[in-house]
C-alpha positions in Angstrom: 0.0 0.0 0.0 1.4 3.3 -1.1 2.4 5.8 1.7 3.0 9.5 1.8 6.7 9.1 1.4 6.3 7.1 -1.8 3.8 9.7 -3.2 6.3 12.4 -2.5 9.0 10.3 -4.3 6.7 9.9 -7.3 6.1 13.6 -7.4 9.9 14.3 -7.3 10.3 11.8 -10.1 7.8 13.8 -12.2 9.8 16.9 -11.5 13.1 15.3 -12.5 11.6 14.1 -15.7 11.1 17.7 -16.9 7.4 17.1 -17.6 6.3 20.1 -15.5 8.8 22.5 -17.1 8.1 21.3 -20.6 4.3 21.7 -20.0 4.9 25.3 -18.9 6.9 26.1 -22.0 4.3 24.8 -24.4 1.3 25.9 -22.4 0.0 22.4 -21.7 -2.3 21.9 -18.7 -1.4 18.8 -16.7 -3.6 19.2 -13.7 -5.3 17.5 -12.0 -2.5 15.0 -12.2 -3.1 11.4 -11.0 -0.6 9.3 -9.1 -0.9 5.6 -9.9 -1.1 3.2 -6.9 -2.2 -0.3 -6.1 -5.5 -0.5 -4.2 -5.9 -3.1 -1.3 -7.4 -6.3 -2.4 -10.5 -7.8 -0.8 -8.4 -10.4 0.9 -6.1 -7.8 2.3 -9.0 -5.8 3.6 -10.5 -8.8 5.4 -7.2 -10.2 6.8 -5.6 -6.8 7.7 -8.6 -4.6 8.2 -7.0 -2.6 11.1 -3.8 -2.1 9.1 -5.8 -0.9 6.1 -7.8 1.6 8.2 -4.6 2.9 9.7 -3.2 3.3 6.2 -6.2 5.4 5.1 -6.0 7.6 8.2 -2.3 8.2 7.6 -2.9 9.1 4.0 -5.6 11.6 5.1 -3.4 13.2 7.7 -0.4 13.7 5.3 -2.6 14.9 2.4 -4.1 18.2 1.3 -7.2 17.7 3.3 -5.2 18.1 6.6 -2.2 20.1 5.5 -3.7 22.5 2.9 -1.3 21.4 0.1 0.0 18.2 -1.4 -2.0 15.3 -2.8 -5.8 15.0 -2.7 -7.8 11.8 -2.2 -11.0 10.5 -3.6 -12.9 7.6 -2.0 -15.3 5.1 -3.5 -17.7 2.8 -1.7 -17.1 -0.9 -1.9 -19.5 -3.6 -0.8 -17.6 -6.2 1.1 -19.3 -9.6 1.7 -18.1 -9.8 5.3 -17.6 -6.2 6.2 -20.4 -4.5 4.4 -20.0 -1.2 2.7 -16.6 0.4 3.1 -15.0 3.5 1.6 -11.5 3.2 0.2 -9.2 5.5 -1.7 -9.9 5.2 -5.4 -7.8 8.1 -6.6 -4.7 10.0 -5.4 -3.9 13.1 -7.4 -2.6 16.7 -7.3 -5.3 19.2 -8.0 -2.9 22.0 -8.9 0.8 22.6 -9.8 1.4 24.6 -6.6 0.2 21.6 -4.6 2.8 19.4 -6.1 5.6 21.9 -6.0 5.1 22.8 -2.3 5.1 19.1 -1.3 8.5 18.5 -2.9 9.9 22.0 -2.1 10.4 23.1 -5.7 8.4 26.4 -5.7 11.5 28.6 -5.9 13.0 26.4 -8.6 9.9 26.6 -10.7 9.6 30.3 -10.3 13.2 30.9 -11.2 12.7 28.7 -14.3 9.7 30.7 -15.3 11.5 34.0 -14.9 14.5 32.8 -16.9 12.4 31.1 -19.6 10.5 34.4 -20.1 13.7 36.4 -20.3 15.2 33.9 -22.8 12.2 33.5 -25.1 11.5 37.2 -25.2 15.0 37.7 -26.6 15.4 34.5 -28.5 12.1 32.6 -29.3 14.0 30.2 -31.6 15.5 28.6 -28.4 12.0 27.2 -27.4 12.5 23.7 -29.0 15.9 23.4 -27.4 14.6 24.4 -23.9 11.7 21.9 -24.3 14.3 19.1 -25.1 16.6 20.1 -22.2 14.7 22.3 -19.7 17.2 21.7 -16.9 19.9 23.4 -18.9 18.3 26.6 -17.7 18.1 25.7 -14.0 21.5 24.0 -13.9 22.9 27.3 -15.1 20.6 29.7 -13.3 23.3 31.8 -11.8 25.2 32.3 -15.1 22.2 32.4 -17.4 22.1 36.2 -17.9 25.8 36.1 -18.9 25.2 33.2 -21.3 22.5 35.3 -22.9 24.9 38.2 -23.1 27.5 36.1 -24.9 24.8 35.0 -27.4 23.8 38.6 -27.9 27.4 39.6 -28.6 27.8 36.9 -31.3 24.5 37.8 -32.9 25.8 41.4 -33.2 29.4 40.3 -34.1 29.2 37.0 -36.0 32.6 35.3 -36.6 34.5 38.2 -34.8 38.0 37.1 -35.8 39.5 38.0 -32.4 40.7 36.1 -29.3 38.3 35.2 -26.5 40.4 37.6 -24.4 39.3 40.5 -26.6 35.5 40.0 -26.4 34.0 43.1 -24.9 31.0 41.8 -23.0 30.1 43.4 -19.6 30.5 41.0 -16.8 31.9 38.2 -19.0 35.5 37.2 -19.1 37.3 34.6 -21.3 37.4 32.0 -18.5 33.6 32.1 -18.3 33.3 31.4 -22.0 35.8 28.6 -21.8 33.9 27.0 -18.9 30.6 27.1 -20.7 31.7 26.2 -24.2 29.4 23.2 -24.4 26.1 24.9 -23.7 27.1 28.0 -25.6 27.8 25.9 -28.6 24.3 24.4 -28.4 22.7 27.9 -28.1 24.8 29.5 -30.8 24.2 26.7 -33.2 20.5 27.6 -33.1 20.8 31.4 -33.0 23.5 32.1 -35.5 23.1 32.2 -39.3 24.8 29.3 -41.2 27.4 31.8 -42.6 28.6 32.5 -39.0 29.3 28.8 -38.2 32.0 26.5 -39.5 30.1 23.2 -39.4 33.1 21.2 -40.5 34.4 21.7 -36.9 32.4 19.1 -34.9 34.4 18.8 -31.7 35.2 21.2 -28.9 38.7 19.6 -28.7 41.6 21.5 -30.2 40.1 25.0 -29.9 37.0 23.6 -31.6 34.7 26.3 -30.1 36.9 29.1 -31.4 37.3 27.5 -34.8 33.5 26.8 -35.2 32.5 30.3 -34.3 35.1 32.4 -36.1 37.4 33.3 -33.2 41.2 33.4 -33.2 43.0 30.8 -31.1 46.4 29.5 -30.2 47.1 27.7 -33.5 49.3 24.6 -33.8 52.8 25.4 -35.0 54.3 23.8 -38.1 58.0 23.3 -37.6 60.3 23.3 -40.7 63.9 23.8 -41.7 65.1 25.5 -44.9 67.6 23.1 -46.4 69.1 25.3 -49.1 72.2 27.1 -47.6 72.4 29.7 -50.4 69.2 31.7 -50.0 69.0 31.3 -46.3 72.5 32.7 -45.7 71.3 36.2 -46.5 68.9 36.4 -43.5 70.3 33.6 -41.3 67.0 31.9 -40.4 66.7 28.2 -41.2 64.7 26.6 -38.3 61.2 28.1 -38.2 58.0 27.4 -36.2 55.0 29.0 -38.0 51.3 29.3 -37.0 49.2 27.0 -39.1 47.2 29.7 -40.9 50.4 31.5 -41.9 51.9 28.2 -43.1 48.8 27.5 -45.2 48.9 31.0 -46.8 52.6 31.3 -47.6 54.1 29.7 -50.7 57.6 28.8 -49.8 60.1 29.3 -52.6 61.3 25.8 -53.0 60.9 22.9 -55.4 61.0 20.0 -53.0 59.4 19.4 -49.6 60.5 16.6 -47.3 58.2 15.4 -44.5 59.5 13.3 -41.7 57.9 12.1 -38.5 61.0 12.1 -36.2 62.1 15.4 -34.8 65.8 14.7 -34.7 65.7 13.5 -38.3 64.2 16.9 -39.2 66.8 18.8 -37.3 69.7 16.8 -38.8 68.4 16.5 -42.3 71.3 17.2 -44.8 71.5 20.5 -46.8 69.7 20.2 -50.1 69.3 22.8 -52.8 65.8 24.2 -53.4 64.2 22.2 -50.5 62.8 22.3 -47.0 61.9 19.7 -44.4 58.7 19.6 -42.2 58.9 17.4 -39.1 57.3 16.3 -35.9 53.7 16.0 -37.1 52.9 12.3 -36.9 49.1 11.8 -37.5 48.9 15.6 -37.3 49.8 15.5 -40.9 46.2 16.3 -41.6 47.1 19.9 -40.7 48.8 20.2 -44.1 46.0 19.2 -46.3 44.7 22.8 -46.9 48.1 24.0 -48.0 47.4 24.4 -51.7 50.9 25.6 -52.4 52.2 22.1 -51.5 50.4 20.7 -54.5 52.9 22.5 -56.7 55.9 20.9 -54.9 57.6 17.5 -55.1 56.7 16.0 -51.7 58.8 13.2 -50.2 57.6 11.4 -47.0 59.9 9.5 -44.6 58.2 7.6 -41.9 58.9 4.5 -39.7 58.7 1.2 -41.3 55.8 -0.1 -39.4 52.0 -0.2 -39.7 51.6 3.4 -38.5 54.3 4.7 -40.8 52.5 3.3 -43.8 49.2 4.6 -42.4 50.5 8.1 -42.3 52.0 7.8 -45.7 48.6 6.6 -47.1 46.9 9.5 -45.3 49.3 12.1 -46.7 49.0 10.7 -50.2 45.2 11.0 -49.9 45.7 14.7 -49.7 48.6 14.9 -52.2 48.5 12.0 -54.6 52.0 12.5 -56.0 53.8 12.0 -52.7 56.7 9.6 -52.9 58.1 7.7 -50.0 61.8 7.4 -49.0 63.6 4.8 -47.0 60.4 2.8 -46.4 61.3 -0.2 -48.5 62.3 -3.8 -48.0 66.0 -3.2 -48.7 66.2 -0.6 -45.9 64.3 -2.8 -43.5 66.5 -5.8 -44.0 69.7 -3.8 -44.0 69.0 -2.8 -40.4 67.6 -6.0 -39.1 69.8 -5.8 -36.0 67.9 -2.6 -35.0 64.4 -3.9 -35.3 62.0 -3.4 -32.4 58.4 -4.6 -31.8 55.2 -2.7 -32.3 52.9 -2.8 -29.3 50.5 -5.7 -30.0 47.3 -3.8 -29.2 48.2 -0.5 -31.0 49.0 -1.7 -34.5 47.2 0.0 -37.4 45.2 -2.7 -39.2 42.7 -0.6 -41.2 42.7 -0.6 -45.0 45.3 1.8 -46.5 44.0 2.7 -50.0 46.8 5.1 -51.0 49.9 2.8 -51.0 51.7 1.7 -54.1 52.1 -2.0 -54.8 55.5 -2.3 -53.3 54.5 -0.4 -50.2 51.3 -2.4 -49.8 53.2 -5.7 -50.0 55.7 -4.7 -47.4 52.9 -3.4 -45.1 50.9 -6.6 -45.4 54.1 -8.6 -44.7 54.6 -6.6 -41.5 50.9 -7.0 -40.5 51.1 -10.8 -41.1 54.4 -11.1 -39.1 56.1 -12.5 -42.3 59.5 -11.3 -41.2 59.1 -11.8 -37.5 56.7 -10.8 -34.6 55.5 -7.2 -35.0 58.6 -6.0 -36.7 59.3 -2.3 -36.6 62.2 -0.2 -37.8 62.2 3.4 -36.5 63.5 5.9 -38.9 66.1 7.4 -36.4 67.7 3.9 -36.3 68.7 4.1 -39.9 72.4 5.1 -40.4 73.0 8.7 -41.4 75.3 7.5 -44.2 72.4 5.4 -45.6 70.3 8.5 -45.7 73.0 10.5 -47.5 73.5 7.8 -50.0 69.8 7.5 -50.8 69.6 11.3 -51.3 72.6 11.3 -53.6 71.4 8.3 -55.6 67.8 9.4 -55.8 67.8 13.2 -56.2 
């Protein structure tokens, strides 16, 4: 038999479901609102009559009839063969919204929700479907909600502002506030801003995703490179450069050939070569280069580890620039340095399809995957003798 505590728990569950808040937003009338419960059976009434009477009295004392708020009761007459006519609760319900809210102590929460919802929808009626889906977003952020609306108003007035968060001139809002609230601000701005003000190719908040999606400047990744031609660099003395990605993508370096190598020390020690530069230290971050249109006019040479991930990065790069050639990623090099082989970690090998390898590269990669030369064979590029590198460059270039 249901008790006052269980009725209150059911009312709290209704609150937590968001049903009451959604009903307010769309103007739906829910009350009177019934609470389902199991009625005593005839056998229970006969065998536990005193207990049933006590239960009914307890319900009355804890309900609206006695306290002036909370749940109400309706009774129905039942003719019992042994006990005659008896009246038992047939319905437990809340007559009004205030009755339910007061019972569970949510009057202030609901009133605050109503105030903030009115403020929000007056300024931004297009947020209504979003609030209906997630009404507790508003209450969970009740203290900061006016500032969230201020940020939205700023972006509506200044779409894709092309400045750093630190530069946003919003009263009462600092960059730390925006950083802490990027998730909910993204949801709101996705609804409020025009398509032209959103870069929808950016789908994650990671890697300054909020800034990139909404047209802000950010701390860009740096592309590190060395100019390998000693003649033109001698005039200004700079050879080792770290350049923000956007500047790298926009600048057409005056060279014919571009080497790309995973390993940092190999990039730092790469031999001088006329009309060339070397980019290094990217790994799978190689995707940062794909928008550099000027690279399509260069001869690109990639040098990676001879292992499953080295070939995966080569295939990825060739997907961006189809004419990329590989260097020192061949069977001859692998066998020449057999004594320096190491093993790839068993659970971290790259086993996906690599569609952009040539036939020789594909065969060697499959041989490594199938352990045809030994268990999880791997030759790291920095283990290859420097003389072998020089010889390859002299013979090939």
